[in-house]
N, C-alpha and C positions, 0 to 999 in steps of 0.2 A: 213405154217404160214402166216396169212394175214398181209399185210403191213399197218401199221397205219400211215396215213398222219396227221401231227400235226395240231391241231386247237388252237384257243385262250384258250380253256379249259386246255391245257397242261401248261399254264402259271399261273395257280392258285397255290398259296402257294410259299414256298421258299422265303419269304420276308426278308428284311434286319432287323437287330437289331442295333439300335444306342443309344449312351448315350446322355442324355440332358446336354448341356454345360453351359447354362446361368441360366436356371430355376433349381436351385440345392438346395438340403437340406443344411442347415447351418452347419451340422456336417460332411459333406464330403462324406456321403453315395452316392452310385451310383444308378441312376435311368436309366434303359434301356427301350427303346420304340420299340415294334415290329411293323414295318411299314406296316400295313395291307392295307393301301391306295395303295400299289403297286400291289394288285390284279387287274384283268382286269376291273372290274366295280368300283374300288376304295374303296372296302370294304371287310372286313374279311368274310362276309356272302357268298362270292363266294365259300369258302371251304364247307360250310354245304349244300348249294344248290346242288353242284355237288354230294356230298356224299348221299343226300336223293334221288336224281334221279337215281344214279347208283345202289344203293341198291334195289330200286323198279324195275329197269330193270332186275337185276340179278335174283330176285325171282318171276318175272312175274306179280307183282301188276301193272306194267306199261308196256302195250304191245306197239309194234311199231305203231306210229300214234295215240296213246292214248292221251286223254286230261288231263291236270294238273290244279289243283286249289289250291290257298293258300290265307290266310289272312295275311296282313303285313303292317307295318308302312312305308315300303319303301325299305330298303336295302336288305332284304331277297327277296322281290319281284323283284327288279332290277337284283339280282344275278340269281334268277330262270328264269327270262325273257331271260337272256343271255344264260343259259344252254339249255333252251327250244328252243331258236332260232337256236342254233348250231345243236341240236339234232332233230329238226323238230316236236316238240310237241306243239299243241295249248295250251295257258295258260290263265286262268281267274284269276285275282287278285282282292281280296276284300280289299280296303284300305279306307282312310278317309281324309277329309280336315284338320284334326289335324296335318298331317305330311307335310314335305317340298314338295312344288309344283315341285321342281326340280326332286325329286325321282319319282313322278307320271308321269311327262313328260318322264323321262328316261325309265320307264317300258313300256309306250305306244310306244315309239320310237323303242324299241326292240321287239315290236309285241304283247305285252300282251293286253288282253281286261280288262278294269278297271271297277270295281263296287264301287262307292263311298258311304260310310256310313257317314252321317252327325254327326259332333261332337258337344259337348257342348262348344261353344265359342273357338274352335281351341285347346282345351286341351285334354291331354291324361287321360282317366279315366278307371276304371274297367268296367263300363257299356259299353263303346265304344269297349274295347277288346272283351267282350263277344258278343256284337251285330255283330262284324265282323266275329267271329268264327261261329256263327249261320248262317250268310249269306253264308259263304263259304260251310257249310254243305249242305244247300239247293241247291246250284249250283251243287255240286258234285253228289247229289242224282238225280237231274234233268238230268244231262248230262252223268252220269256214269263215271265222271272224277276220276282220282287218286288224293286224297287230301294229300298233303305233311304234313299238320298239324304240323307246326313247334314247337308248344308248347308241343306236346307229342311225337314227333318223335325222337326215340333213335338212328337212323341211323347216325345222324349228329355228335354223340359223337366221332365216329371213326376219323372224320375229325380233331377234336381238339386233339386227341391223336397224330396225325401226327404233328400238330402245336407245341405241347409240345416237341416232338422229335427234331424239328428244334431249339427250344429254348435251349434245353440241349446241342445240338451240338455247337450252337453259343456262349453259355456262358461257354463251356467246363465243364458243370456240376456245375459251381460255381454260384448257385442261392439261395438266402436266403428267398425270398418272391416273390409271384405273386399276382398282383392286377388286378381285372377286374370287370366292371359294368355288372349287370345282366338284360338280357332281357328274353330269354327262359331258361337261366341258363346252356345251353349246353356247351358253350365255357368254362366257369369257371369249370364246372364239369369234362369235358373231359381232360382239361389241368391239373387240380388239381390231378386227378387220376394218370396220367402218371408222374407228377413231384414227387408226394409222393412215387411212386414206386422206383424212383431214390434216393430220399432223404426224409426220413420220417419227418424230422424237418422243412421242408420248410413251411413258413407261407402263408396261402391262405386268401386273403382279398376280400370280395364281396363289391361292391359299389352299392348303391341304392339312388333314389332321396329323399332328406330330406323332400320334401312335401308329399311323399307317401311311408313311411318307413315300408312297411308291412313284409319284411323279418326279420327285427329286432323287430317285435312285435308292431309296431306303426299302426295308422289308415291309411286307403286307402285315397288318395287325388289326386288332379290334379297337373300336372307338365308339363314342356316343354323340357325334355331331350329326343330327338328322340331315339327310339329303345330300351329303358330300362324302367324298372318300370311299369309292366303291371297293377298294382293296386291290385293284389292279389297274394297269394303264388302259383307260377307256378308249373305245374306237375313235371318238371324235377328237381326242387329244393329239397334238403333235408338238414337238419340242420348241418350234419357233413361235408358238402362240405367246408365250410369256417371257419377259426379260428376267424375271426373278420368280422363285417359288418360296413362299413363306410357310413354315411349319408352325401350326398353332395347336396346342393341346385342348382336349375337351374341357379341362378345368379352367384354362385361360379364357376359352370361348364363353363358357357359362358365366364366369365371373364378370366378363365384360357385358354380357346380355343383362345381368342384374344391374350393373352400373348405368347402362343406357336407360333402363326403366327409371331408376331412382334420380339420376342426375340430368337426364334430358327429357323424361316423360315419353321415351320411345320404347315401347314394349315389343321386343323382337325375339326371334329364335336364336339358337346357338350359332348357326352359320353366319348370321349378322354379327354376333359377338366376335367370331373369328375374323371376319372382314375388318372390323374396326381395330382389333389388335394389330393386324398386318398393316393397316393404313397408318397407324401411329408410328410403327417401326420405320415405315417408308419415309414418313415426314421427317424424321430425324436425319435421314440420309439425304433428302432432297433440298432441305433448307427452307428459310422463312417465307420465301415468295411463292412456294409451290401451292397449286390447287390440285387436290387429290379427290377423285370421285370413287365412292364405293356404294354398296347396295344394302338396303334393309330388305332382305330377301323375302321375309314373311313376318306375320304377326306372332307375338308371343302367346296370343290366345290359343294357338295350336298346341301349346305345351304346358297349359296351366296345371295339369295333374303332375306332370314330370317336375316342373319347377317348384310346385308346392311341396312335393316330397323332399326335394333338395333343401328348400328353406327350413322345413321341419327338422331335417337331419342336422342342419347346422345351427338351428335355433338362433337365427340372426336376430339382432335387436330390431324392433319395428321402426 
């Protein structure tokens, strides 16, 4: 038996679950937050990056020393850069100026080669997503790289089955609802599958940007919630994943991210703000005995420049 010496990759997952203490539903329902900022790069995407690479290693799609390519708004790219740095795979990342500069810097520092696709005024749109996907395809073809292709990759779903198992252990199976914002839809889908197997009546709520509410049948539009709202119905999505879809605006999500920092000491990104806004709305409908689990998707450290600029613009009192 070969001895496995531990690496940083062994510290992915097994994150804490804590209750919100100050930002609470008026009716007394409990909102619990899965602290995915505790993963090595500060994001839940570490789970799926590792799952996608390990599955490709196992079936030979990724040979030793092989190259990897992905299109990403940042967190998936940072996570893949970490996994590829540890495992020794060269990585090409297709990203855009629409996403946080901190994430681009983080990917480059971990050794990824960046290809920047210009956006329309720094906003996330359907065209931008599709331009990035095409650029990644061209690079994969030219270099013979393995494309992780996060929008279509089903290997990541297993990572979220494991995350659901953690949630079930931590809540001792007492969970009435799960709320999560949708990027590739893999986390919501994987977690929902596992939670429903445990308890069929668990309510699953998807969160999408109010400015681009395509999952709930609205028009595609531009928004600024990093990592969610691709602008079209993504391949891993299907309508039976969620019981409800909540629309949350960029402004509501950002305001809640600021509140989480000030009132709970939880410094998270805007997708987390969107999750908590949706969880509070759901709590009002479910009643005082409900336990709702949602996700702190990543750390606000990934958005310091963006948030700083917004604070300055508003000149909020210190």
